[in-house]
Structure formats: structure tokens, C-alpha cells
C-alpha positions as CSV (number, residue, x, y, z in Angstrom):
1,X,-1.6,-14.1,-15.4
2,X,-2.9,-13.0,-11.8
3,X,-4.2,-9.6,-12.2
4,X,-5.5,-7.7,-9.5
5,X,-7.4,-4.5,-10.2
6,X,-7.7,-1.4,-8.2
7,X,-9.8,1.3,-10.0
8,X,-10.6,4.9,-8.5
9,X,-13.8,6.7,-10.7
10,X,-11.9,7.0,-13.7
11,X,-8.6,5.3,-13.3
12,X,-7.3,1.6,-13.0
13,X,-4.5,0.1,-11.7
14,X,-3.4,-3.5,-12.0
15,X,-1.2,-5.0,-9.9
16,X,0.1,-8.2,-12.0
17,X,3.3,-10.6,-12.5
18,X,3.4,-8.9,-15.9
19,X,2.7,-5.4,-14.7
20,X,5.3,-2.6,-13.5
21,X,5.5,-2.3,-9.8
22,X,2.8,-0.9,-7.8
23,X,3.9,1.9,-5.7
24,X,1.3,2.0,-2.9
25,X,2.1,5.4,-1.2
26,X,2.4,5.3,2.7
27,X,2.3,8.8,3.7
28,X,-1.2,9.2,4.9
29,X,-1.0,7.6,8.0
30,X,-1.1,9.7,11.3
31,X,0.4,6.7,13.5
32,X,3.5,8.1,14.7
33,X,2.9,11.7,13.3
34,X,1.7,13.6,16.3
35,X,1.6,16.9,14.2
36,X,-0.7,14.9,11.4
37,X,-2.7,13.8,14.5
38,X,-3.0,16.9,15.7
39,X,-4.1,18.6,12.7
40,X,-7.0,15.9,11.9
41,X,-8.4,16.2,15.3
42,X,-8.7,20.3,14.2
43,X,-10.2,18.9,11.1
44,X,-7.1,20.5,9.4
45,X,-6.7,18.3,6.1
46,X,-3.9,20.4,4.3
47,X,-1.2,18.1,5.0
48,X,-3.2,15.0,4.1
49,X,-4.1,16.6,0.6
50,X,-0.4,17.8,0.2
51,X,0.8,14.4,1.0
52,X,-1.5,13.1,-1.4
53,X,-0.4,14.9,-4.3
54,X,3.2,14.8,-4.0
55,X,3.1,11.1,-3.5
56,X,1.5,10.6,-6.8
57,X,3.6,13.2,-8.5
58,X,6.5,11.2,-7.2
59,X,5.1,8.1,-8.7
60,X,2.5,6.3,-6.1
61,X,0.0,4.6,-8.5
62,X,-2.3,4.0,-5.2
63,X,-2.7,5.8,-2.1
64,X,-2.9,4.1,1.3
65,X,-5.6,6.2,3.5
66,X,-5.0,5.2,7.0
67,X,-7.5,6.7,9.9
68,X,-5.7,5.2,12.9
69,X,-5.1,8.7,14.5
70,X,-5.2,9.4,18.5
71,X,-7.5,12.4,19.4
72,X,-5.8,13.0,22.5
73,X,-7.6,16.6,23.3
74,X,-10.9,15.4,22.3
75,X,-10.3,12.3,24.4
76,X,-9.7,14.3,27.5
77,X,-13.4,16.0,26.9
78,X,-15.0,12.8,26.0
79,X,-14.1,9.5,26.9
80,X,-15.7,8.2,23.6
81,X,-12.6,9.3,22.1
82,X,-10.6,6.7,23.6
83,X,-12.5,4.1,21.5
84,X,-11.1,3.8,17.8
85,X,-14.1,2.5,16.9
86,X,-15.6,5.7,17.6
87,X,-13.2,8.0,16.0
88,X,-12.1,6.2,12.8
89,X,-15.2,5.2,10.7
90,X,-16.2,9.3,10.4
91,X,-12.6,10.1,10.1
92,X,-12.3,7.4,7.3
93,X,-15.1,8.6,5.6
94,X,-13.8,12.1,5.7
95,X,-10.1,11.4,4.5
96,X,-11.6,9.5,1.5
97,X,-13.8,12.0,0.3
98,X,-11.4,15.0,0.6
99,X,-8.5,13.1,-1.1
100,X,-10.7,11.9,-4.1
101,X,-11.7,15.8,-4.2
102,X,-7.9,16.5,-5.4
103,X,-6.5,13.2,-7.2
104,X,-7.9,10.3,-9.2
105,X,-5.1,7.8,-7.8
106,X,-7.1,4.3,-6.2
107,X,-7.1,4.4,-2.8
108,X,-6.1,1.5,-0.4
109,X,-8.2,1.9,2.8
110,X,-6.0,0.9,5.8
111,X,-7.4,0.4,9.0
112,X,-7.7,-2.2,12.2
113,X,-11.2,-1.1,12.9
114,X,-13.9,-2.7,10.5
115,X,-16.3,0.3,10.8
116,X,-13.6,2.5,9.6
117,X,-13.3,0.0,6.6
118,X,-17.0,-0.2,5.5
119,X,-16.8,3.9,6.2
120,X,-13.9,4.0,3.6
121,X,-15.5,1.4,1.4
122,X,-18.9,3.6,1.2
123,X,-17.4,6.6,0.7
124,X,-14.6,5.2,-1.9
125,X,-15.5,5.6,-5.6
126,X,-14.2,2.9,-7.6
127,X,-13.2,-0.4,-6.5
128,X,-10.6,0.5,-3.8
129,X,-8.0,-1.9,-2.2
130,X,-8.8,-3.1,1.4
131,X,-6.4,-3.1,3.9
132,X,-6.0,-5.9,5.9
133,X,-7.3,-9.2,6.8
134,X,-5.0,-11.3,9.0
135,X,-5.3,-15.1,9.8
136,X,-6.8,-14.6,12.9
137,X,-10.1,-16.4,13.0
138,X,-12.3,-13.1,14.4
139,X,-10.6,-11.1,11.8
140,X,-11.6,-13.4,8.9
141,X,-15.0,-13.6,10.0
142,X,-15.7,-9.7,10.1
143,X,-13.2,-8.5,7.1
144,X,-14.1,-11.1,4.4
145,X,-18.2,-10.6,4.5
146,X,-17.3,-6.9,3.5
147,X,-14.6,-7.7,0.8
148,X,-17.4,-9.8,-0.8
149,X,-20.2,-7.7,-0.2
150,X,-18.2,-4.6,-1.9
151,X,-16.3,-7.0,-4.8
152,X,-12.5,-5.3,-3.3
153,X,-9.3,-6.6,-3.2
154,X,-7.7,-7.2,0.0
155,X,-4.3,-7.3,1.7
156,X,-3.9,-10.5,3.4
157,X,-1.1,-10.2,6.0
158,X,0.6,-13.4,6.9
159,X,0.1,-13.7,10.7
160,X,-2.4,-15.3,12.9
161,X,-3.8,-15.8,16.5
162,X,-0.3,-17.0,17.3
163,X,1.2,-13.5,16.2
164,X,4.1,-13.2,13.8
165,X,6.1,-16.3,13.3
166,X,10.0,-15.9,12.4
167,X,9.5,-19.2,10.5
168,X,8.7,-18.5,7.2
169,X,6.9,-21.7,6.1
170,X,4.7,-20.7,9.0
171,X,3.9,-17.3,7.5
172,X,3.1,-19.3,4.1
173,X,0.9,-21.7,5.9
174,X,-1.0,-18.5,7.2
175,X,-1.1,-17.3,4.0
176,X,-2.5,-20.2,2.3
177,X,-5.1,-20.1,5.1
178,X,-6.1,-16.8,4.0
179,X,-6.7,-17.9,0.4
180,X,-8.4,-21.0,1.2
181,X,-11.2,-19.1,3.5
182,X,-11.8,-16.4,1.2
183,X,-12.2,-19.0,-1.3
184,X,-15.1,-20.2,0.8
185,X,-16.9,-16.9,0.4
186,X,-16.6,-16.7,-3.3
187,X,-13.5,-14.4,-3.0
188,X,-10.6,-15.4,-6.0
189,X,-7.4,-15.7,-5.3
190,X,-6.7,-12.5,-7.7
191,X,-8.4,-10.5,-5.5
192,X,-5.7,-11.6,-2.7
193,X,-2.6,-9.6,-2.1
194,X,-0.5,-11.4,0.4
195,X,2.0,-9.7,2.6
196,X,4.8,-12.4,3.7
197,X,5.8,-9.6,6.4
198,X,9.4,-8.4,5.9
199,X,11.5,-8.6,9.0
200,X,14.0,-6.0,10.0
201,X,17.4,-7.2,8.4
202,X,19.8,-5.6,11.3
203,X,17.5,-8.3,13.7
204,X,17.4,-11.0,11.6
205,X,20.2,-11.5,8.8
206,X,18.1,-13.8,6.7
207,X,15.4,-11.6,6.4
208,X,15.9,-10.5,3.0
209,X,16.2,-14.0,1.7
210,X,13.2,-15.3,3.7
211,X,11.1,-12.8,1.8
212,X,12.3,-13.6,-1.1
213,X,11.9,-17.4,-1.0
214,X,8.3,-16.6,0.4
215,X,7.2,-14.6,-2.7
216,X,8.3,-17.0,-5.0
217,X,6.5,-19.5,-3.4
218,X,3.5,-17.7,-2.7
219,X,3.9,-16.7,-6.7
220,X,4.3,-20.4,-7.8
221,X,2.0,-22.5,-5.2
222,X,-0.9,-19.8,-4.5
223,X,-0.8,-17.8,-7.6
224,X,-1.1,-14.7,-5.9
225,X,0.3,-11.0,-6.0
226,X,2.3,-9.9,-3.1
227,X,3.3,-6.5,-1.0
228,X,5.1,-5.3,1.9
229,X,6.0,-2.6,4.2
230,X,9.2,-2.1,2.3
231,X,10.9,0.2,4.9
232,X,10.6,-2.7,7.5
233,X,13.5,-4.2,6.0
234,X,15.7,-1.3,7.3
235,X,14.3,-1.1,10.5
236,X,16.8,0.6,13.3
237,X,19.7,0.8,10.6
238,X,22.0,3.7,9.8
239,X,21.6,5.3,6.0
240,X,18.2,3.4,5.5
241,X,17.5,4.7,2.1
242,X,20.7,2.4,1.0
243,X,19.2,-0.8,1.9
244,X,15.7,0.1,0.5
245,X,17.2,0.8,-2.5
246,X,18.7,-2.8,-3.1
247,X,16.1,-4.6,-1.5
248,X,13.2,-3.2,-3.6
249,X,14.8,-4.4,-6.9
250,X,15.8,-7.9,-5.7
251,X,11.9,-7.9,-4.4
252,X,10.8,-7.4,-7.6
253,X,13.4,-10.1,-9.1
254,X,11.8,-12.6,-6.7
255,X,8.2,-11.9,-8.1
256,X,6.9,-9.4,-5.6
257,X,4.1,-7.0,-7.6
258,X,4.0,-4.0,-5.0
259,X,4.8,-2.6,-2.1
260,X,3.4,0.1,0.7
261,X,6.2,2.3,1.0
262,X,7.0,6.4,0.8
263,X,7.4,7.1,-3.2
264,X,9.1,10.8,-2.0
265,X,12.2,9.1,-1.7
266,X,14.2,9.6,-4.4
267,X,16.4,6.7,-4.1
268,X,14.1,3.9,-3.7
269,X,11.9,5.4,-6.7
270,X,15.1,5.4,-9.0
271,X,15.7,1.5,-8.1
272,X,12.2,0.7,-8.6
273,X,11.8,2.6,-12.1
274,X,15.1,0.6,-12.9
275,X,13.9,-2.6,-12.0
276,X,10.7,-1.8,-14.1
277,X,12.7,-1.6,-17.0
278,X,15.2,-4.8,-16.8
279,X,12.1,-6.4,-16.0
280,X,10.8,-5.4,-19.3
281,X,7.8,-3.5,-17.6
282,X,8.8,-0.1,-19.3
283,X,8.3,-0.2,-22.9
284,X,11.2,1.4,-24.7
285,X,12.2,3.0,-21.2
286,X,10.2,5.4,-21.4
287,X,9.6,5.7,-17.8
288,X,13.2,5.4,-17.3
289,X,14.1,8.2,-19.9
290,X,11.7,10.6,-17.9
291,X,12.8,9.8,-14.5
292,X,16.5,10.8,-15.8
293,X,15.0,14.2,-16.6
294,X,13.5,14.5,-13.0
295,X,17.2,13.3,-11.5
296,X,18.4,16.0,-13.5
297,X,16.1,18.7,-12.3
298,X,16.8,17.7,-8.8
299,X,20.5,18.1,-9.4
300,X,20.0,21.7,-10.3
301,X,18.0,22.7,-7.1
302,X,14.5,21.1,-7.2
303,X,12.9,19.0,-4.5
304,X,12.2,15.4,-6.2
305,X,8.5,16.3,-5.7
306,X,8.7,19.8,-7.6
307,X,10.8,17.8,-10.2
308,X,8.0,14.9,-10.6
309,X,5.2,17.1,-11.0
310,X,7.1,19.7,-13.1
311,X,8.1,16.9,-16.0
312,X,5.3,14.6,-15.3
313,X,7.2,11.7,-14.5
314,X,4.7,10.1,-11.9
315,X,2.5,7.0,-13.2
316,X,3.2,3.4,-14.6
317,X,0.2,1.6,-16.6
318,X,-2.6,2.9,-14.8
319,X,-5.3,4.0,-17.2
320,X,-8.5,5.8,-17.6
321,X,-11.8,4.5,-17.7
322,X,-15.5,5.2,-17.8
323,X,-18.2,4.2,-15.7
324,X,-17.6,2.8,-11.9
325,X,-18.2,-0.5,-10.0
326,X,-21.4,-1.3,-9.4
């Protein structure tokens, strides 16, 4: 069975076909969050740390850390701040260091800037997930050597120099190319987590069916784990959480093994807990029973994050470990 191992200094999370669905918390991301970007520019990490703790409490077993901030005020004073290659590496290092001080959840280092990826790798304790590599030649040549050097798994996004194709066969071919190129660097398929790219169902009626078919092919033909930006499926539509809550169990049933998503949304997490139970990835329904207590507490007036932290419903099979990656 394909098993992708992600580790912090003291905890191990396994993404795999026979493991509970891995929830990768998406909230530590300043893209589109002007208030968070302004806080980071001012050296204020309170929201980041709160988001980290809330996401873990609500069920994230891995935390995505994105350093794509725009420092508007500093940019006006110093033109170097207009360059992400200048801004992101020190910011990523600071983010990783501070987050590791408050949680032992394994991390996913997320940036389009290779210098930021390496800064995160240097700061990370354990074996983080790297996010991401695409099929573009220059990206392959920049990112895959980092994956090999630091012996970490990587998210492979199914687009290349031609952009994002609406043809699922093209997206599969790009994923296959990345897996093959990774092998040239000595990187095994079990360290590749493919994102087949979820299209908005409001713009493409077959988007869900495409993803389910792609996930099955990726699992059966390439033997790789998969992930996605789960909320993309409902982009632009009303009542998005209803669509997300239906999409996730269907994706899990098709073989998807992880998603980058917002775990603070109870409806989506309820769907994932139920799917884990139905897929026999929740022994004796223990996690489902604990989650039911969280729902009862929310119905009694607590917030989902408060109830989750109070009852201890977070987690999957992320286990403690000794030592660290060499």
C-alpha cells in the first residue's frame, strides 16, 4: 500500500489508501486575507497561531503554511518588498518557527517561491510536506532537487507550461510526467501526492465526475496518493458548504486520500468523519462517537472550535514518535 509519511518533531501522519482521510488545514494563508497580510507585515502572528490551534482542534492533522503575503506599506518605502523572492523566505522561516512552538502537528510548506520552500525546509522539524511542484520544466528543475535533498514528500499539481487543461486525460498525463521525472531524481512514487485539480462544478457540470475518475486512475495506474483544494468544487455557488460536504465523501469513496481545506467548518468535517467510519478507517466508530459529542456541544451553544478543543475530537491516526529526520 502507498504510504506518504509526514512528520513533525514528535508526531507522524500517514497519508494512505488504508488510512483515515488526511485533513490539511488551509487557513494559514495571507492570499486574499488583507487583514492577515497587514498583521504579518507588522510582525503580528496572533491570528496565525490562533488559526493553527483552532484547525488542529477541529480535526486538521497537517497544517498548510503559505507565505504569499503582500507587504503594501513596506513596498512603498522599499522597492525590494515588491519582490516575493525578497519577502517570502524570511517570512516562511518565521511562520514555521512560531507555529512549531505552539503545536506538534506536521506542516505543509506552501509557496511558489523556491527560496521560501527551502527556508521552510530548513526551519521545519521532522519531515514536512512540500507544496508544490508542477509539470513546468523550470519548476521541476527547481523543486525536485529540494525534495531529494531534504527527503520530503511533495504535492504535484497537474498543470504544466500549457496551463490548466479541462481535459482530464491531459491532467493525468501531466501527473504521470511529474512522477516519472521525480523517479529520475530518485524520489519514489509514495512521496508524490498528486493534486488532479478540481474545477468549479458551477462552470463545468462534469467537474466532480472528472475528479473521481482521475483519482481512481492515479491510484490504480500510478499508485500515488491524492489531494485537492476541496472548496474549488463549489466556487461561485450559494450554500457552498452543502456542496463541499457532498463532494468530500464522494472523493473519499473514489480513493482520494487527503484535501487542503478549512477544518473549522463543521459540515465538511462531519462528512469526513462519517466517510472515515463507512470506509472502515475509524475502529469501532470511536472518532465518530467523539464527534457526535462535539455536535451536541455546538447545539448547546459552543462554537465548533471551542467544542472540538473541549471534547478532544481532533485527530485521526497521527501518532507520536521519537527522534527526528536525519
